[in-house]
C-alpha positions in Angstrom: -6.3 54.9 -31.1 -7.7 53.8 -27.5 -6.0 51.3 -25.6 -7.4 49.4 -22.7 -6.4 47.4 -20.0 -7.9 45.8 -17.6 -6.3 45.0 -14.0 -6.2 45.6 -10.2 -2.1 45.9 -9.8 -0.6 49.3 -10.6 2.7 47.7 -11.0 1.7 45.0 -13.3 -0.3 47.4 -15.3 1.5 50.5 -15.5 0.1 53.8 -16.7 1.3 55.3 -19.7 1.6 58.9 -20.3 1.2 60.1 -23.9 1.5 64.0 -22.3 4.0 64.6 -19.8 5.4 67.9 -17.9 6.7 69.5 -21.0 3.0 70.0 -22.0 1.7 70.9 -18.8 4.6 73.3 -19.3 3.5 75.4 -22.5 -0.1 75.3 -21.4 0.8 77.0 -18.3 2.8 79.6 -20.0 0.4 79.5 -22.8 -2.1 80.5 -20.5 0.1 83.3 -18.7 1.1 85.1 -21.9 -2.6 84.9 -22.7 -3.3 86.7 -19.5 -0.4 89.2 -19.6 -1.8 90.1 -22.9 -4.7 91.5 -21.7 -4.0 92.2 -18.7 -1.2 94.8 -19.9 -4.2 95.9 -22.7 -6.3 96.4 -20.0 -3.5 98.7 -18.0 -3.0 100.5 -20.9 -6.2 101.2 -22.1 -8.1 102.3 -18.4 -8.8 105.1 -16.9 -5.4 106.6 -14.8 -6.1 109.0 -11.6 -2.2 108.7 -10.8 1.2 108.5 -12.5 1.3 105.5 -15.1 3.5 102.9 -13.9 5.9 103.0 -16.6 7.3 99.4 -15.9 3.9 97.6 -16.7 3.5 99.8 -19.0 6.1 98.0 -21.4 7.7 95.0 -19.5 4.6 93.3 -19.5 4.1 93.3 -22.9 8.4 92.4 -23.7 7.8 89.7 -21.4 4.9 87.8 -22.8 6.3 87.2 -25.9 9.4 84.9 -24.0 7.3 83.4 -22.1 5.1 82.3 -25.1 8.3 81.2 -27.1 9.7 79.5 -24.3 6.1 77.7 -23.9 6.2 76.6 -27.9 9.7 75.4 -27.0 8.7 72.8 -24.3 5.7 71.5 -26.8 8.9 71.3 -29.5 10.8 69.1 -27.2 7.6 67.2 -26.8 7.4 66.3 -30.1 8.8 63.1 -31.5 9.8 64.4 -34.8 9.7 68.4 -34.1 10.8 69.1 -37.9 7.6 67.9 -39.2 5.5 70.6 -37.2 5.9 72.6 -40.4 3.1 70.9 -42.0 0.2 72.4 -39.7 1.3 75.4 -41.6 0.6 73.4 -45.2 -2.9 73.3 -44.6 -6.1 74.5 -42.4 -8.3 72.2 -40.7 -11.7 73.6 -39.6 -12.7 70.5 -37.7 -9.0 70.3 -36.1 -7.9 72.2 -32.7 -4.4 71.7 -33.1 -4.9 72.8 -36.7 -6.6 76.1 -35.0 -3.8 76.3 -31.9 -1.1 76.5 -34.6 -2.6 79.5 -36.5 -4.0 81.0 -33.7 0.1 81.4 -32.5 1.0 81.9 -36.0 -1.4 85.1 -36.0 -0.9 85.8 -32.4 2.7 86.3 -32.0 3.0 89.3 -34.8 0.7 90.7 -33.1 2.5 90.7 -29.9 5.9 91.3 -31.5 3.9 94.2 -32.7 2.8 95.6 -29.5 6.0 95.2 -27.6 7.3 97.6 -30.0 5.1 100.0 -29.6 5.1 99.9 -25.7 9.0 100.8 -25.7 9.7 104.6 -23.8 12.0 106.3 -25.9 15.3 105.5 -23.5 14.8 101.7 -24.2 14.1 102.6 -28.0 18.0 104.5 -27.8 19.9 101.3 -26.6 18.2 99.4 -29.7 21.6 99.4 -31.7 19.4 98.7 -34.9 18.1 102.2 -36.6 15.7 99.7 -38.5 14.2 97.9 -36.0 14.7 101.7 -33.6 12.5 103.2 -36.3 9.9 100.8 -37.1 9.6 100.9 -33.1 8.8 104.7 -33.5 6.2 104.4 -36.3 4.3 101.5 -35.0 4.6 103.9 -31.0 0.8 106.3 -33.0 -0.9 102.3 -32.9 -0.3 101.5 -29.3 -3.5 101.9 -28.5 -5.3 100.0 -31.3 -2.7 97.0 -30.3 -3.9 97.4 -26.9 -6.9 96.5 -27.6 -6.2 93.7 -30.5 -4.0 92.1 -28.0 -6.5 92.0 -25.3 -8.7 90.2 -27.4 -5.8 87.6 -29.0 -4.9 87.0 -25.1 -8.2 85.8 -24.4 -8.0 83.5 -27.8 -5.1 82.5 -26.5 -5.6 81.7 -22.7 -9.1 79.7 -23.6 -7.6 77.3 -26.4 -5.0 76.1 -23.6 -8.2 74.5 -23.0 -9.7 73.9 -25.8 -7.2 71.5 -26.9 -7.8 69.3 -24.1 -11.8 69.7 -24.1 -11.9 68.5 -27.3 -10.1 65.1 -26.5 -13.4 63.0 -26.6 -11.9 59.9 -25.5 -10.7 61.1 -22.4 -13.6 62.0 -19.6 -11.7 64.4 -16.9 -10.9 66.4 -20.4 -14.0 66.0 -22.3 -15.7 68.8 -20.4 -17.0 72.5 -22.0 -16.3 74.1 -19.0 -12.8 73.0 -19.2 -11.5 76.4 -21.5 -13.5 78.6 -19.1 -11.0 77.0 -15.9 -8.0 77.7 -18.4 -9.3 80.9 -19.4 -10.1 82.1 -16.1 -6.3 80.8 -14.6 -4.9 82.3 -17.7 -5.8 85.4 -17.1 -5.1 85.6 -13.0 -1.9 84.3 -13.4 -1.5 88.0 -15.4 -2.7 89.4 -13.2 -0.3 87.9 -10.9 2.4 89.1 -12.9 1.4 92.4 -12.9 1.3 92.5 -9.3 4.7 91.7 -9.2 6.2 93.5 -11.5 4.3 96.9 -11.0 6.1 99.9 -8.9 3.2 102.1 -7.9 0.7 101.4 -5.4 -2.5 102.1 -6.8 -1.4 99.5 -10.1 -0.2 96.7 -7.7 -3.9 97.5 -5.5 -6.2 97.7 -9.4 -4.8 94.5 -10.1 -4.8 93.1 -7.1 -8.8 93.7 -6.7 -8.6 92.5 -10.4 -7.5 89.1 -9.4 -9.8 89.2 -6.5 -12.4 88.9 -8.5 -10.8 86.1 -10.9 -10.0 83.8 -8.2 -13.0 83.6 -7.0 -14.6 83.2 -10.7 -11.8 80.7 -11.1 -13.0 78.3 -7.7 -16.2 78.5 -9.2 -15.6 77.0 -12.3 -13.3 74.6 -11.0 -16.4 73.4 -8.5 -19.1 73.5 -11.7 -16.0 71.6 -13.1 -16.3 68.8 -10.5 -20.1 69.1 -10.2 -20.4 68.6 -14.3 -18.2 65.2 -14.0 -20.0 64.3 -10.8 -23.9 64.5 -12.7 -22.0 63.2 -15.4 -22.0 59.2 -16.4 -20.0 56.5 -15.1 -17.0 57.3 -16.7 -16.8 60.9 -16.3 -17.6 60.4 -12.5 -14.5 58.1 -11.8 -12.4 60.6 -13.9 -12.3 62.5 -11.1 -11.3 60.7 -8.5 -7.8 61.1 -8.7 -8.5 64.3 -7.1 -10.4 63.1 -4.2 -8.6 59.4 -3.5 -6.6 58.6 -0.7 -4.8 55.2 -1.7 -1.0 55.8 -3.0 -1.7 55.7 -6.6 -3.6 59.3 -6.5 -1.7 60.6 -3.5 -0.3 62.7 -6.2 -3.5 64.3 -7.5 -4.4 64.2 -3.9 -1.9 67.0 -3.0 -3.0 69.0 -6.0 -6.3 69.4 -5.0 -5.0 70.6 -1.2 -2.7 72.9 -3.2 -5.6 74.1 -5.5 -8.3 74.3 -2.7 -6.1 75.7 0.0 -3.0 78.0 -1.8 -5.5 80.2 -3.9 -8.3 80.9 -0.8 -5.3 81.6 0.6 -4.6 84.0 -1.7 -7.4 85.8 -1.8 -7.4 86.0 1.9 -3.7 88.3 2.0 -5.4 89.7 -1.3 -8.7 90.7 0.3 -6.5 92.1 3.6 -4.4 93.8 1.7 -7.1 96.0 -0.4 -8.9 96.4 2.3 -6.8 97.5 5.1 -5.9 101.4 5.3 -2.7 102.7 3.1 -0.1 105.1 3.3 1.3 107.3 0.5 3.4 104.1 -0.3 3.0 100.6 0.6 4.5 99.1 3.7 7.1 96.4 3.3 4.6 94.1 4.8 1.7 95.5 2.4 4.5 94.8 -0.1 5.4 91.4 0.7 1.5 90.1 1.1 0.9 91.4 -2.1 3.8 89.8 -3.7 3.1 86.1 -1.6 -0.4 86.2 -2.4 0.5 86.7 -6.5 3.0 83.8 -6.5 0.3 81.5 -4.7 -1.8 82.3 -7.5 1.2 81.6 -10.1 1.4 78.1 -8.1 -2.0 76.9 -8.1 -2.3 77.9 -11.7 1.1 75.8 -12.6 -0.6 72.7 -10.4 -4.3 72.9 -12.6 -2.2 72.4 -15.5 -0.2 69.8 -14.2 -3.0 68.2 -12.1 -5.2 67.9 -15.2 -2.9 67.0 -18.0 -1.7 63.8 -15.5 -5.5 63.0 -14.4 -6.8 63.2 -17.6 -4.4 60.4 -19.1 -5.6 57.6 -16.6 -8.9 57.8 -17.4 -10.8 56.6 -20.0 -14.3 55.3 -21.0 -12.8 51.9 -20.4 -11.6 52.5 -16.6 -8.4 53.6 -15.5 -6.0 53.7 -18.0 
């Protein structure tokens, strides 16, 4: 059901948000989990010149399903009747994005668990008290390479789905764009690379994912510009939908701040990364070099979260009858 309220006073005619910060957190954690799945798979599959970074080899596959579980918990909190969620799994609706999302998570999550168990080193597996679980982890270890390749693809599907969930809602012009899933995919991959940078211990791994994240951030900014350009050249409803990001009025000031963060923090992250990657390095990273890398990675995570919050809230005040 679509409800249009025509008025000029934002106090008399308040905006009703059906989706709030809990959905935005789910989209952020879901996208980052997908990015972590793909980035950790790249870390395992790629040819390594030096010593393998053991921290990224097993910690990231373990972190990814935990973050997704937290995101699903926030999504569950947003549901009016959370115990009715099982109805999603009693049928499959090919034309329903939410049905696709429920089944994608249902299939991907066990794959994430298998990958995490296979990636556990012997020292960590020795601490598992349950002998059956420890034995199962041993059986999964020979399939680590295959599971890594499967998680790379599954991570892309998970990250891109978070954008498809919004873009399929035609009644919201801001969301109704084929570019939005690509923006969320690129943002999720970039967030995953940023976490890899923070968790990694070796210089070689940090530098590799710093370079990867540079190109992901550049691609993300280009896609973001194309997203706004596509709306600007669209119909009146699509042009009006992007106004909260550029209006200086008090009503849309939070969105104006959001675009400042997206437009400044992410480019700043690129500059920090370029300075760190192109600079001369000793055998070990210096304290200032580590600080620059981790600071830029944190900025990427902040920018990724801001995009989700801005899109969720700004999208709900857009409509074909004007601002809601």
